[in-house]
C-alpha positions in Angstrom: -6.8 -1.7 -30.5 -6.3 0.3 -27.5 -8.6 1.1 -24.8 -7.0 3.7 -22.4 -9.2 2.7 -19.0 -9.7 5.4 -16.0 -11.3 3.4 -13.1 -13.2 4.8 -10.8 -11.8 3.1 -7.7 -14.5 4.2 -5.5 -17.1 2.3 -7.3 -14.9 0.3 -8.8 -16.3 1.3 -12.5 -14.7 2.9 -15.3 -15.1 6.5 -15.5 -13.7 7.4 -18.7 -12.3 5.0 -21.8 -11.0 6.2 -25.3 -10.6 3.2 -27.8 -7.9 4.2 -30.6 -5.4 2.3 -33.1 -2.9 0.3 -31.0 -0.1 2.3 -31.9 -1.5 5.8 -30.4 0.8 6.4 -27.8 -0.7 7.0 -24.3 0.4 10.3 -23.6 -1.7 11.4 -26.6 -4.9 10.9 -24.5 -3.7 11.4 -21.4 -4.7 15.1 -21.7 -8.3 14.3 -22.4 -8.0 12.6 -19.3 -8.5 14.8 -15.3 -6.9 12.6 -12.3 -7.6 13.6 -9.1 -5.4 13.1 -6.4 -4.7 9.7 -5.7 -5.3 8.4 -9.1 -3.0 5.4 -10.0 -1.5 4.9 -13.8 -0.7 2.2 -15.1 1.0 2.2 -18.4 3.3 -0.1 -20.8 7.5 0.0 -21.1 6.1 3.2 -24.0 7.3 5.5 -21.3 11.0 5.5 -21.1 12.5 9.0 -22.0 12.5 9.7 -18.3 15.7 11.3 -16.0 17.1 10.4 -13.2 16.6 13.4 -10.6 18.0 11.4 -7.6 19.6 8.1 -5.9 17.9 6.9 -3.0 20.1 5.9 0.2 18.8 1.8 -0.5 16.7 0.4 2.2 19.0 -2.5 4.0 16.3 -5.1 3.1 16.7 -8.0 1.1 15.4 -8.1 -3.1 15.6 -3.6 -3.0 18.2 -2.9 -5.5 17.5 0.9 -6.4 15.2 3.1 -5.7 15.1 6.8 -7.5 13.6 9.3 -8.1 12.7 9.8 -12.0 11.2 12.5 -14.3 9.4 11.5 -17.7 9.5 14.4 -20.4 6.4 12.9 -22.9 4.1 13.1 -19.6 5.9 17.2 -18.6 5.4 18.4 -22.3 1.4 17.3 -21.3 1.0 19.3 -18.1 0.6 16.5 -16.1 3.4 16.0 -13.1 6.2 13.9 -14.2 7.9 13.0 -11.2 7.7 9.5 -10.2 9.8 6.8 -7.7 11.8 4.0 -9.8 12.4 0.7 -7.7 13.9 -2.4 -9.0 13.4 -5.1 -6.9 15.7 -8.6 -7.8 12.6 -11.0 -6.6 15.2 -14.1 -6.0 12.4 -17.2 -6.2 11.9 -16.4 -9.7 15.1 -15.3 -10.7 14.3 -11.4 -12.1 14.2 -7.6 -11.6 11.5 -6.0 -11.0 10.7 -2.6 -11.4 7.4 -0.6 -10.1 7.2 3.0 -10.9 4.6 5.1 -8.4 3.7 8.5 -7.7 2.4 7.5 -4.4 
């Protein structure tokens, strides 16, 4: 079972929810939803069909490994704006690489 949920961040209440079988891909549910500007999407690793559009200069900050503009093909097929920033960061304290995706 999987819960697809959209929160209203002004009131911190759900504004849209769909429960599907666990194998249902988020990209199949996304077209049913209206995303207003400023909406933040959180999803799992199932969206690995992206292409790197641009490599950006890495700021001279400790830990930042990579800064890219990427394009998600499956999201674009659903009519969703599919350009994101992908930033890799090395967490020295825990010896791990974290990857952040943002449309902001």
